[in-house]
DRENPALO-122903 format. One record per atom (N, C-alpha, C): atom name; residue number from 1; x, y, z. Coordinates in nm, 4 decimals. Each point is the difference from the previous one (the first is absolute). Example, Ala and Ser with C-alpha at 12.3 -4.5 7.8 and 13.67 -1.06 7.14 Angstrom:
N,1,1.3190,-0.5690,0.7800;
CA,1,-0.0890,0.1190,0.0000;
C,1,0.0900,0.1200,0.0000;
N,2,-0.0350,0.1050,-0.0720;
CA,2,0.0820,0.1190,0.0060;
C,2,-0.0770,0.1090,0.0730;
***
This chain:
N,1,-0.5826,0.5751,2.3597;
CA,1,0.0436,0.0078,-0.1383;
C,1,-0.1156,0.0508,-0.0852;
N,2,0.0255,0.0948,-0.0873;
CA,2,-0.1066,0.0480,-0.0878;
C,2,-0.0440,-0.1090,-0.0972;
N,3,-0.1249,0.0060,-0.0408;
CA,3,-0.0526,-0.0967,-0.0962;
C,3,0.0352,0.0438,-0.1410;
N,4,0.0634,-0.0874,-0.0777;
CA,4,0.0308,0.0364,-0.1393;
C,4,-0.1284,0.0264,-0.0782;
N,5,-0.0004,0.1074,-0.0755;
CA,5,-0.1153,0.0370,-0.0807;
C,5,0.0294,-0.0248,-0.1469;
N,6,-0.1005,-0.0427,-0.0740;
CA,6,0.0134,-0.0245,-0.1431;
C,6,0.0589,0.1241,-0.0681;
N,7,0.1036,-0.0222,-0.0787;
CA,7,0.0641,0.1090,-0.0714;
C,7,0.1233,0.0556,0.0682;
N,8,0.0252,-0.0381,0.1260;
CA,8,0.1200,0.0455,0.0683;
C,8,0.1203,-0.0846,-0.0424;
N,9,0.1177,0.0571,0.0159;
CA,9,0.1238,-0.0731,-0.0236;
C,9,0.0666,-0.0224,0.1352;
N,10,0.0320,-0.1275,0.0289;
CA,10,0.0648,-0.0373,0.1255;
C,10,0.1328,-0.0661,-0.0314;
N,11,0.0965,0.0165,0.0902;
CA,11,0.1246,-0.0751,-0.0086;
C,11,-0.0227,-0.1317,0.0720;
N,12,0.0237,-0.1114,-0.0694;
CA,12,-0.0241,-0.1318,0.0595;
C,12,0.1209,-0.0900,-0.0206;
N,13,0.0198,-0.0897,0.0952;
CA,13,0.1067,-0.0990,-0.0089;
C,13,-0.0573,-0.1223,-0.0700;
N,14,0.0435,-0.0245,-0.1228;
CA,14,-0.0519,-0.1111,-0.0798;
C,14,0.0879,-0.1240,0.0098;
N,15,0.0890,-0.0038,0.0956;
CA,15,0.0853,-0.1166,0.0179;
C,15,0.1411,0.0261,-0.0505;
N,16,0.0847,-0.0950,0.0230;
CA,16,0.1421,0.0148,-0.0297;
C,16,0.0285,0.0347,-0.1452;
N,17,-0.0586,-0.0731,-0.0935;
CA,17,0.0293,0.0232,-0.1424;
C,17,-0.0652,0.1276,-0.0526;
N,18,-0.1195,0.0296,0.0447;
CA,18,-0.0741,0.1156,-0.0519;
C,18,0.0341,0.1292,0.0741;
N,19,0.0543,-0.0103,0.1191;
CA,19,0.0426,0.1119,0.0845;
C,19,-0.1143,0.0941,0.0377;
N,20,0.0343,0.1104,0.0638;
CA,20,-0.0989,0.1011,0.0372;
C,20,-0.0223,0.0892,-0.1214;
N,21,-0.1251,0.0134,-0.0374;
CA,21,-0.0305,0.0831,-0.1173;
C,21,-0.1363,0.0644,0.0161;
N,22,-0.0256,0.1065,-0.0769;
CA,22,-0.1326,0.0612,0.0042;
C,22,-0.1027,-0.0918,-0.0652;
N,23,-0.1202,0.0042,0.0523;
CA,23,-0.1090,-0.0790,-0.0567;
C,23,-0.1292,0.0804,0.0098;
N,24,-0.0818,-0.0105,-0.1029;
CA,24,-0.1270,0.0706,-0.0081;
C,24,-0.1083,-0.0857,0.0641;
N,25,-0.0778,0.0578,0.0913;
CA,25,-0.1085,-0.0726,0.0662;
C,25,-0.1150,-0.0155,-0.0986;
N,26,-0.0407,-0.1242,-0.0223;
CA,26,-0.1079,-0.0298,-0.0927;
C,26,-0.1311,-0.0277,0.0735;
N,27,0.0077,-0.0595,0.1174;
CA,27,-0.1208,-0.0391,0.0730;
C,27,-0.0635,0.1175,0.0734;
N,28,-0.1243,-0.0210,0.0372;
CA,28,-0.0712,0.0971,0.0835;
C,28,0.0216,-0.0413,0.1454;
N,29,-0.0178,0.0919,0.0949;
CA,29,0.0197,-0.0359,0.1403;
C,29,-0.0929,-0.1131,0.0432;
N,30,0.0522,-0.0883,0.0821;
CA,30,-0.0781,-0.1128,0.0509;
C,30,-0.0949,0.0463,0.1104;
N,31,-0.1181,-0.0596,0.0014;
CA,31,-0.0949,0.0252,0.1093;
C,31,0.0382,-0.0901,0.1178;
N,32,-0.0611,0.0227,0.1148;
CA,32,0.0322,-0.0788,0.1191;
C,32,-0.0212,-0.1495,-0.0215;
N,33,-0.0988,-0.0385,-0.0788;
CA,33,-0.0314,-0.1405,-0.0233;
C,33,0.0939,-0.0655,-0.1027;
N,34,0.0685,0.0811,-0.0807;
CA,34,0.0881,-0.0497,-0.1061;
C,34,0.1353,-0.0428,0.0551;
N,35,0.0714,-0.0750,-0.0814;
CA,35,0.1394,-0.0299,0.0317;
C,35,0.0787,0.1294,-0.0123;
N,36,0.0952,0.0180,0.0867;
CA,36,0.0809,0.1226,0.0000;
C,36,0.1118,-0.0125,-0.1033;
N,37,-0.0386,0.0045,-0.1279;
CA,37,0.0961,-0.0105,-0.1095;
C,37,0.0015,0.1274,-0.0815;
N,38,0.1149,0.0285,-0.0567;
CA,38,0.0117,0.1104,-0.0948;
C,38,0.0667,-0.0568,-0.1248;
N,39,-0.0547,0.0335,-0.1180;
CA,39,0.0548,-0.0468,-0.1270;
C,39,0.0725,0.1157,-0.0666;
N,40,0.1218,-0.0276,-0.0429;
CA,40,0.0886,0.1015,-0.0549;
C,40,0.0523,-0.0412,-0.1361;
N,41,0.0424,0.0986,-0.0775;
CA,41,0.0653,-0.0232,-0.1279;
C,41,0.1371,0.0670,0.0089;
N,42,0.1081,-0.0796,0.0046;
CA,42,0.1332,0.0588,0.0126;
C,42,0.0396,0.0847,-0.1207;
N,43,0.0762,0.1035,0.0278;
CA,43,0.0542,0.0889,-0.1024;
C,43,0.1369,-0.0531,-0.0424;
N,44,0.0292,0.0051,-0.1288;
CA,44,0.1310,-0.0403,-0.0492;
C,44,0.0525,0.1028,-0.0990;
N,45,0.1308,0.0149,-0.0018;
CA,45,0.0632,0.0895,-0.0968;
C,45,0.0581,-0.0794,-0.1168;
N,46,-0.0341,-0.1290,-0.0067;
CA,46,0.0468,-0.0868,-0.1093;
C,46,-0.1185,-0.0573,-0.0774;
N,47,-0.0696,0.0832,-0.0781;
CA,47,-0.1164,-0.0505,-0.0737;
C,47,0.0400,-0.0984,-0.1090;
N,48,-0.0938,-0.0900,-0.0328;
CA,48,0.0201,-0.1007,-0.1054;
C,48,-0.0921,0.0241,-0.1189;
N,49,-0.0742,0.1099,0.0015;
CA,49,-0.0949,0.0331,-0.1063;
C,49,-0.1165,-0.0985,-0.0059;
N,50,-0.0353,-0.0584,0.1125;
CA,50,-0.1124,-0.0928,0.0095;
C,50,-0.1320,0.0756,-0.0095;
N,51,-0.1028,-0.0680,-0.0479;
CA,51,-0.1329,0.0622,-0.0068;
C,51,-0.0594,0.0219,0.1384;
N,52,0.0607,-0.0597,0.1019;
CA,52,-0.0496,0.0141,0.1369;
C,52,0.0687,0.1131,0.0754;
N,53,0.0968,0.0649,-0.0614;
CA,53,0.0710,0.1096,0.0642;
C,53,-0.0730,0.1318,-0.0226;
N,54,-0.0015,0.0818,0.1042;
CA,54,-0.0661,0.1296,-0.0064;
C,54,0.0950,0.1043,0.0587;
N,55,0.0206,0.1066,-0.0740;
CA,55,0.0831,0.1096,0.0477;
C,55,-0.0783,0.0786,0.1047;
N,56,0.0624,0.0209,0.1143;
CA,56,-0.0589,0.0823,0.1053;
C,56,0.0976,0.1138,0.0236;
N,57,-0.0375,0.1179,-0.0423;
CA,57,0.0887,0.1161,0.0099;
C,57,-0.0340,0.0824,0.1221;
N,58,0.0863,-0.0058,0.0974;
CA,58,-0.0113,0.0851,0.1179;
C,58,0.1383,0.0576,0.0270;
N,59,0.0067,0.1214,0.0518;
CA,59,0.1285,0.0685,0.0112;
C,59,0.1023,-0.0681,0.0913;
N,60,-0.0437,-0.0792,0.0973;
CA,60,0.0942,-0.0575,0.0950;
C,60,0.0513,-0.1392,-0.0398;
N,61,-0.0417,-0.0529,-0.1156;
CA,61,0.0501,-0.1295,-0.0478;
C,61,0.0866,0.0189,-0.1230;
N,62,0.1029,-0.0829,-0.0119;
CA,62,0.0779,0.0011,-0.1234;
C,62,-0.0883,-0.0545,-0.1119;
N,63,0.0344,0.0328,-0.1233;
CA,63,-0.0783,-0.0472,-0.1144;
C,63,-0.0075,-0.1524,0.0037;
N,64,-0.1192,-0.0533,-0.0205;
CA,64,-0.0200,-0.1443,0.0035;
C,64,-0.1456,-0.0364,-0.0183;
N,65,-0.0325,-0.1233,0.0340;
CA,65,-0.1346,-0.0516,-0.0189;
C,65,-0.0417,-0.0835,0.1205;
N,66,-0.1297,-0.0275,0.0083;
CA,66,-0.0515,-0.1048,0.0878;
C,66,-0.0512,-0.1097,-0.0922;
N,67,0.0134,-0.1235,0.0431;
CA,67,-0.0329,-0.1147,-0.0840;
C,67,-0.1138,-0.0786,0.0632;
N,68,-0.1128,-0.0057,-0.0693;
CA,68,-0.1187,-0.0685,0.0522;
C,68,0.0217,-0.1499,0.0174;
N,69,0.1072,-0.0554,-0.0544;
CA,69,0.0308,-0.1415,0.0218;
C,69,0.0786,-0.0207,0.1290;
N,70,0.0331,0.1057,0.0680;
CA,70,0.0814,-0.0092,0.1219;
C,70,-0.0779,0.0362,0.1253;
N,71,-0.1292,-0.0245,0.0006;
CA,71,-0.0808,0.0313,0.1173;
C,71,0.0492,-0.0778,0.1214;
N,72,0.0068,0.0673,0.1136;
CA,72,0.0368,-0.0652,0.1253;
C,72,-0.0978,0.0443,0.1075;
N,73,-0.0314,-0.0909,0.0899;
CA,73,-0.0868,0.0330,0.1134;
C,73,0.0754,-0.0275,0.1286;
N,74,-0.0147,0.0899,0.0955;
CA,74,0.0649,-0.0124,0.1289;
C,74,-0.1025,0.0130,0.1100;
N,75,0.0249,-0.0695,0.1068;
CA,75,-0.0818,0.0153,0.1187;
C,75,0.0418,0.1289,0.0686;
N,76,-0.0968,0.0789,0.0402;
CA,76,0.0288,0.1260,0.0676;
C,76,0.0545,-0.0282,0.1388;
N,77,0.1036,0.0708,0.0363;
CA,77,0.0554,-0.0078,0.1348;
C,77,0.0716,0.1310,0.0278;
N,78,0.0345,0.0217,0.1211;
CA,78,0.0727,0.1219,0.0346;
C,78,0.1364,-0.0036,-0.0662;
N,79,0.0356,0.1093,-0.0624;
CA,79,0.1322,0.0106,-0.0614;
C,79,0.0334,0.1462,-0.0155;
N,80,0.1185,0.0236,-0.0499;
CA,80,0.0416,0.1390,-0.0201;
C,80,-0.0045,0.0369,-0.1473;
N,81,-0.0893,-0.0630,-0.0746;
CA,81,-0.0110,0.0316,-0.1426;
C,81,-0.0336,0.1465,-0.0196;
N,82,0.0547,0.0562,-0.1031;
CA,82,-0.0280,0.1392,-0.0337;
C,82,-0.1033,0.0038,-0.1102;
N,83,-0.0827,0.1004,0.0000;
CA,83,-0.0950,0.0177,-0.1091;
C,83,0.0161,0.1394,-0.0574;
N,84,-0.0305,0.0105,-0.1253;
CA,84,0.0021,0.1301,-0.0672;
C,84,-0.1169,0.0012,-0.0964;
N,85,-0.0879,0.0954,0.0133;
CA,85,-0.1205,0.0037,-0.0811;
C,85,0.0274,0.0068,-0.1493;
N,86,-0.0889,-0.0572,-0.0743;
CA,86,0.0100,-0.0050,-0.1445;
C,86,-0.1397,0.0290,-0.0508;
N,87,-0.0150,0.0569,-0.1179;
CA,87,-0.1351,0.0270,-0.0494;
C,87,-0.0852,-0.1269,-0.0037;
N,88,-0.1277,0.0156,0.0257;
CA,88,-0.0902,-0.1137,-0.0076;
C,88,-0.0020,-0.0573,-0.1415;
N,89,-0.0317,-0.1276,-0.0117;
CA,89,0.0023,-0.0613,-0.1326;
C,89,-0.1246,-0.0827,-0.0250;
N,90,-0.1165,0.0529,0.0344;
CA,90,-0.1238,-0.0743,-0.0196;
C,90,-0.0228,-0.0362,-0.1463;
N,91,0.0467,0.0833,-0.0921;
CA,91,-0.0142,-0.0337,-0.1419;
C,91,0.1372,-0.0212,-0.0628;
N,92,0.0971,-0.0241,0.0838;
CA,92,0.1386,-0.0149,-0.0439;
C,92,0.0160,-0.1258,-0.0864;
N,93,0.0900,0.0007,-0.0959;
CA,93,0.0242,-0.1187,-0.0838;
C,93,0.0426,-0.1227,0.0800;
N,94,0.0470,0.0193,0.1235;
CA,94,0.0375,-0.1150,0.0823;
C,94,-0.1204,-0.0897,0.0265;
N,95,-0.1183,0.0574,0.0165;
CA,95,-0.1201,-0.0814,0.0215;
C,95,-0.0213,-0.0949,-0.1170;
N,96,0.0139,0.0492,-0.1220;
CA,96,-0.0181,-0.0827,-0.1195;
C,96,0.1105,-0.1044,-0.0107;
N,97,0.1231,0.0386,0.0309;
CA,97,0.1109,-0.0954,-0.0078;
C,97,-0.0175,-0.1127,0.1016;
N,98,-0.0446,0.0323,0.1203;
CA,98,-0.0245,-0.1034,0.1015;
C,98,-0.1133,-0.0920,-0.0426;
N,99,-0.1067,0.0577,-0.0520;
CA,99,-0.1129,-0.0819,-0.0459;
C,99,0.0440,-0.0954,-0.1097;
N,100,0.0822,0.0478,-0.0907;
CA,100,0.0506,-0.0853,-0.1078;
C,100,0.0902,-0.1095,0.0571;
N,101,0.0896,0.0361,0.0900;
CA,101,0.0924,-0.0963,0.0590;
C,101,-0.0693,-0.1079,0.0811;
N,102,-0.1161,0.0321,0.0539;
CA,102,-0.0770,-0.0968,0.0788;
C,102,-0.1061,-0.0717,-0.0830;
N,103,-0.0029,0.0283,-0.1305;
CA,103,-0.0967,-0.0655,-0.0876;
C,103,-0.1398,0.0566,0.0107;
N,104,-0.0140,0.1186,0.0552;
CA,104,-0.1310,0.0627,0.0144;
C,104,-0.0340,0.0879,-0.1194;
N,105,0.0960,0.0186,-0.0869;
CA,105,-0.0171,0.0799,-0.1203;
C,105,0.0945,-0.0578,-0.1050;
N,106,-0.0405,0.0052,-0.1245;
CA,106,0.0789,-0.0656,-0.1046;
C,106,0.1331,0.0671,-0.0298;
N,107,0.0009,0.1235,-0.0356;
CA,107,0.1227,0.0666,-0.0436;
C,107,0.0130,0.1378,0.0619;
N,108,0.1215,0.0440,0.0089;
CA,108,0.0292,0.1355,0.0441;
C,108,0.0524,0.0748,-0.1208;
N,109,-0.0577,0.1136,-0.0284;
CA,109,0.0463,0.0821,-0.1128;
C,109,0.1239,0.0758,0.0460;
N,110,0.1092,-0.0197,-0.0679;
CA,110,0.1246,0.0700,0.0316;
C,110,-0.0113,0.1450,-0.0437;
N,111,0.0745,0.0850,0.0644;
CA,111,-0.0075,0.1429,-0.0329;
C,111,0.0470,0.0287,-0.1429;
N,112,0.0781,-0.0936,-0.0604;
CA,112,0.0458,0.0223,-0.1364;
C,112,-0.0909,-0.0658,-0.1035;
N,113,-0.1074,-0.0711,0.0472;
CA,113,-0.0969,-0.0589,-0.0913;
C,113,-0.0892,0.1095,-0.0583;
N,114,-0.0486,-0.0250,-0.1192;
CA,114,-0.0930,0.0945,-0.0608;
C,114,-0.1407,-0.0600,0.0020;
N,115,-0.1032,0.0829,0.0162;
CA,115,-0.1385,-0.0505,0.0069;
C,115,-0.0426,-0.0698,-0.1285;
***
């Protein structure tokens, strides 16, 4: 199974209620000594206008957002998950939204806020 790379979009099974949906890989690849976990942010087409939501525009996804309050981690195992590359997001607003959601940063400036 290929190793999920930060910034890729994978189809993942999030359980019965959440179903199979695209999710953006947030974590970096694990080293041999690390736990074999990957952290993802599920994509949704039902935004709530939360300060933790970030629009990720890629041609193969329907219009929607990823929500930094919906982080999920999975243990890596063999599966038939599909991946589709997405632009890297090293300075992407998702980093700020996750930091805010985890209490590592005070506020996230919304795109409609003025300086």
